[in-house]
N, C-alpha and C positions, 0 to 999 in steps of 0.2 A: 471652232465651232460650226456646227453644221444645221441645218434646217431640217427638222424633223416633221414631213409631212402628215397631217391632224386628220381630222375631222372634215370630210362633204356633208353640209346638208342643203336638201334640194328643198327651198318650199314653192308653196301656189298662191299665196294671199300673202297680204300684210299684217293680218292675223297670225299666220306661221310663222313670218318673217319675227313679229313682237314674241312669237312663244318660243323660239329660238333662243331668244337676247336674253330671254327671261329663264331659261336652263340654265345659259351660261353664270347670269349673274347669282345664281342657285350655290355657283361652286366657287364663287369668285374669294378669296383670299386677301388679309391682308397684306399690302405690298405688287399684287399683279397689275400689271399695266396691259392693257387691251391696245391694240393699234388698228383702223380701221379704215379699211382703202377702197373704194370705190369709185365709179362716176357719182355728178350730182343725180339727188332721183337712185338712186339705188337701194334705198334703205336702211343707210348708218341711222341716221336719228330715230326708225322706229326702231331698228335691233338695238339701239340705245334706252330706250324707252322701255324695252321688255327686260334690257338687262337692269333696269334700276329696279323693275316691280320685284325679280327676284332676289334683289338686295333689302327688299322691303323699304325704299325709297316711299313716301307719301308727298302728294301732291304732283301736278303736271312737270315733265322734265322735256325742258324744249333746248334743241342745240343754241350753244353760247357763241354765235357767229361774230358779233361783236362786240362780245366781253372776253372771249378767248377762252374763259373757263369759269363752271358754274360748280357752283359747293352745294352739295347737299346732305345733311344730317340726320336725316328724320329715318335711316337704314340701319341694318346690323354692322354695317363698317361707313367709314365717312367715302364719300361718289365724288370723285373730282372727275365730270364731262369738257374736254376741251375740245373747241373745233379751233383748227388753227388755220380755216381756209385763209382769214385778212390777215395774217402775219406780213407784215412785210418785211422786216428784219428779225432774223436769228435773235437779237439783245432784246427782243420783248417779251422774250420767255424770262430771261432772266430777270426783267421789271416786274413782271409777276410773280415772280419766284416757284418757277416750275420747280426747281429740286424738291420744296417744300412736299410737294403735293408726289410727286415721282418716287420718290425716297423716305416716306412718312405710313401713318397704319392705314392707310383707307386703298380704293381702290380705282386706278384711273381709266377711263376710256380716251381714247386721242383721235378723232376724225381729221381726215388727211395727215396724217404722221408724214407721210413722206416730203413735204413740206420743211419737216423739223428733223429729219433722218439722223442728223449728229446727235443728236442728244436721245434719242430713243435707245434705253439700256437692252443688250443683247437679250436679257430675259423675257423681253417683251412677248405675248402672245401675238400673232396678226391674225388679223382675220380680213379676209378680200371677199363682198358682197359684188356678186356679177349678176347681169340682166342677159336673157337670150330669148329673145323676140322669139324664135322658131316656138319654143316649149311655151308660150305664152307673156301677154303682158306683164301678169304678177307672177311671175316663175324668177325666183334668184337662186342661186349659186353661192352658199356662205361657205367657205375653206378656211378653215382654223390650222396655225403652224405653230409652231414653238421653237425653240432653240434648243438642242441638245447641248446642255452646256459642261457635258462630262467629257474629260480627256484621254 
């Protein structure tokens, strides 16, 4: 399997980062898994909030830093928002039943996915959000990569 370089989106405000997430949410399909990479404060949660809006999720979306996963059932698809930043041991993912979420009919976003990389399916879409202060405080470069599963 090889990584296929996908789309690069540049945003200049939190609202634009939110909108990039919303557009991705509009395109999400059952079984999709999106992994989010980026430093603290880069906008992963803002992107996810937009993604949730694109799915039609009603209500406020917060990062589930202490609960690991937050489930939203109010949109057109079940939405499972993971924040694995505080995972101490990979076995904690088994304890919360991650496979039911990853391999169900909903959509998953996993923040800090690099911490559980061995559990992430090859078909997951990788989203990397980066700052570049030379281009402005609110500038973000969002890179979306997908895996080519064809042999």
